[in-house]
C-alpha positions as CSV (number, residue, x, y, z in Angstrom):
1,M,-5.5,8.7,-3.9
2,S,-2.5,6.4,-4.5
3,L,1.1,6.3,-3.7
4,L,3.9,4.9,-6.0
5,R,6.7,3.3,-4.0
6,R,9.5,0.8,-4.4
7,F,8.2,-2.8,-4.3
8,S,9.4,-4.7,-1.2
9,A,9.7,-8.4,-0.5
10,D,6.7,-8.1,1.9
11,D,4.5,-7.1,-1.0
12,L,4.8,-10.7,-2.3
13,F,2.3,-11.6,0.5
14,S,-0.3,-9.0,-0.4
15,F,-0.5,-8.8,-4.2
16,N,-2.6,-11.8,-5.0
17,N,-5.6,-9.6,-5.9
18,I,-3.5,-8.0,-8.6
19,N,-2.2,-11.3,-10.1
20,L,-5.6,-12.9,-10.4
21,D,-6.1,-11.4,-13.8
22,P,-5.9,-14.3,-16.4
23,L,-3.7,-12.1,-18.7
24,T,-1.2,-11.4,-15.9
25,E,1.9,-13.6,-16.0
26,T,2.6,-15.0,-12.5
27,Y,6.1,-16.1,-11.6
28,N,7.6,-18.0,-8.7
29,I,8.9,-16.1,-5.7
30,S,12.5,-16.5,-6.6
31,F,11.9,-14.8,-9.9
32,Y,10.3,-11.7,-8.2
33,L,13.1,-11.6,-5.6
34,G,15.8,-11.8,-8.3
35,Y,14.3,-8.7,-10.0
36,L,13.9,-7.0,-6.6
37,A,17.6,-7.6,-5.8
38,Q,19.0,-6.8,-9.3
39,W,16.7,-4.0,-10.5
40,P,15.0,-2.4,-7.5
41,D,14.5,0.9,-9.2
42,Y,12.4,-0.9,-11.9
43,F,10.1,-2.6,-9.4
44,V,7.3,-0.3,-8.2
45,M,4.1,-0.8,-6.3
46,A,1.0,1.4,-6.4
47,E,-0.7,1.5,-3.1
48,S,-4.0,3.0,-1.9
49,S,-4.3,5.4,1.0
50,S,-5.7,2.4,3.0
51,G,-2.5,0.4,2.2
52,A,-4.2,-1.9,-0.4
53,S,-2.0,-3.1,-3.3
54,M,-3.4,-1.6,-6.5
55,G,-0.9,-2.6,-9.1
56,Y,2.8,-2.9,-9.9
57,I,5.4,-2.7,-12.6
58,M,8.5,-4.9,-12.8
59,G,11.3,-4.4,-15.3
60,K,15.0,-4.4,-16.0
61,A,17.7,-3.0,-18.2
62,E,19.3,-5.3,-20.8
63,G,21.0,-5.4,-24.1
64,A,24.2,-3.9,-25.5
65,R,25.2,-0.9,-27.6
66,E,22.1,0.4,-29.6
67,L,20.0,-2.5,-28.2
68,W,20.6,-1.3,-24.6
69,H,17.0,-0.9,-23.4
70,G,14.6,-0.9,-20.5
71,H,12.2,-3.9,-20.5
72,V,8.8,-4.2,-19.0
73,T,8.6,-7.7,-17.6
74,A,5.2,-7.2,-15.9
75,L,2.6,-4.4,-15.6
76,T,-0.7,-5.1,-14.0
77,V,-3.4,-3.2,-12.1
78,A,-6.1,-4.9,-10.0
79,P,-9.5,-4.8,-11.8
80,E,-11.1,-2.5,-9.2
81,Y,-8.4,0.1,-9.7
82,R,-8.3,0.3,-13.5
83,R,-9.2,3.4,-15.5
84,M,-7.4,5.6,-12.8
85,N,-4.2,6.2,-14.9
86,L,-2.2,3.9,-12.6
87,A,-0.7,2.0,-15.6
88,R,0.3,5.3,-17.2
89,R,2.0,6.4,-14.0
90,L,3.8,3.1,-13.5
91,M,5.0,3.1,-17.1
92,A,6.2,6.7,-16.7
93,V,8.4,5.6,-13.7
94,L,9.9,2.7,-15.7
95,E,10.5,5.0,-18.7
96,S,12.1,7.6,-16.4
97,V,14.4,5.0,-14.8
98,S,15.3,3.7,-18.3
99,E,16.1,7.2,-19.5
100,H,17.8,8.9,-16.5
101,L,19.3,6.1,-14.5
102,Y,20.3,3.6,-17.2
103,D,20.5,5.9,-20.3
104,T,18.8,3.3,-22.6
105,Y,17.8,3.8,-26.2
106,F,14.2,2.5,-25.9
107,V,11.7,0.6,-23.7
108,D,10.2,-2.6,-24.9
109,L,7.5,-5.1,-23.8
110,F,5.8,-8.2,-25.0
111,V,2.0,-8.4,-25.1
112,R,-0.3,-11.1,-26.3
113,Q,-1.5,-10.5,-29.8
114,S,-5.1,-11.2,-28.6
115,N,-4.9,-8.6,-25.8
116,R,-6.5,-5.7,-27.8
117,V,-7.2,-3.6,-24.7
118,A,-3.5,-3.7,-23.6
119,I,-2.2,-3.1,-27.1
120,G,-4.5,0.0,-27.4
121,M,-3.3,1.3,-24.0
122,Y,0.3,0.9,-25.0
123,E,-0.3,2.7,-28.3
124,R,-1.8,5.6,-26.3
125,F,1.4,5.6,-24.3
126,G,3.4,6.1,-27.5
127,Y,4.4,2.4,-28.1
128,T,4.4,0.9,-31.6
129,V,4.6,-2.7,-32.7
130,Y,8.2,-3.4,-33.6
131,R,7.7,-7.1,-34.5
132,T,5.6,-10.2,-34.0
133,V,7.1,-13.1,-32.0
134,L,5.6,-16.4,-33.1
135,G,4.4,-18.7,-30.3
136,Y,6.0,-16.5,-27.6
137,Y,3.3,-17.5,-25.0
138,S,3.5,-21.3,-24.8
139,N,3.9,-24.2,-22.4
140,G,6.8,-25.7,-24.3
141,P,7.5,-27.4,-27.7
142,G,4.4,-28.7,-29.5
143,D,1.9,-26.5,-27.5
144,K,-1.1,-26.2,-29.8
145,N,-2.4,-23.3,-27.8
146,A,0.8,-21.2,-28.2
147,E,0.0,-17.5,-28.8
148,N,2.0,-14.9,-30.7
149,A,3.2,-11.8,-29.0
150,Y,3.9,-8.3,-30.2
151,D,7.2,-6.8,-29.2
152,M,6.2,-3.1,-28.7
153,R,8.7,-0.4,-28.3
154,K,9.0,3.3,-27.5
155,A,12.1,5.2,-28.4
156,L,13.8,7.3,-25.7
157,P,15.8,10.6,-26.3
158,R,19.1,8.7,-26.6
159,D,17.8,7.1,-29.8
160,V,17.9,10.4,-31.7
161,H,17.0,8.8,-35.1
162,K,14.4,6.5,-33.7
163,K,16.1,3.4,-35.2
164,S,14.9,1.2,-32.4
165,I,11.3,1.4,-33.4
166,I,11.5,0.9,-37.2
167,P,9.2,-2.2,-37.6
168,L,10.6,-5.5,-38.8
169,K,8.8,-6.8,-41.9
170,H,8.9,-10.5,-40.9
171,P,8.0,-12.3,-37.7
172,V,10.6,-14.0,-35.5
173,K,10.7,-17.0,-33.3
174,P,11.4,-16.8,-29.5
175,E,14.8,-18.4,-30.0
176,D,15.7,-15.6,-32.4
177,L,15.2,-12.8,-29.8
178,E,18.4,-11.0,-28.9
179,W,17.7,-10.8,-25.2
């Protein structure tokens, strides 16, 4: 049994078990607090009946005109709570907020090109690869271990003609991203 609730600042002191996954991006506290202050409806915690942190999603709304969209900044579930549909439930909340509260055209996210498990999961949730972003995951200029990302998208009802998910034919660099 799990409960989905709005993330609180106190959760920052109890979610280490979730962020220990090597594929989870971990940010500084001010980054989390900024999201919590600006986009509280996009920041959701999954909690067990015993009060344990199981997973969370963090996102925002950004863009302009037909590029107005919801963005998944982070989605992660602690290893011991995977395969329980928590990720699907958390994504459904973010998609609902994007559609009903912010009236966006689509939801997007970035995922490491090597993270086949996550890519498959997002595809099952209805996301498609929109484009490849070269060297998106890096530690700065000249990083020889930089990794490409897929920009995956899912059109929402406002995008009647599904223009937001027509794949680009050529990869882009991080500095070419719109938002």
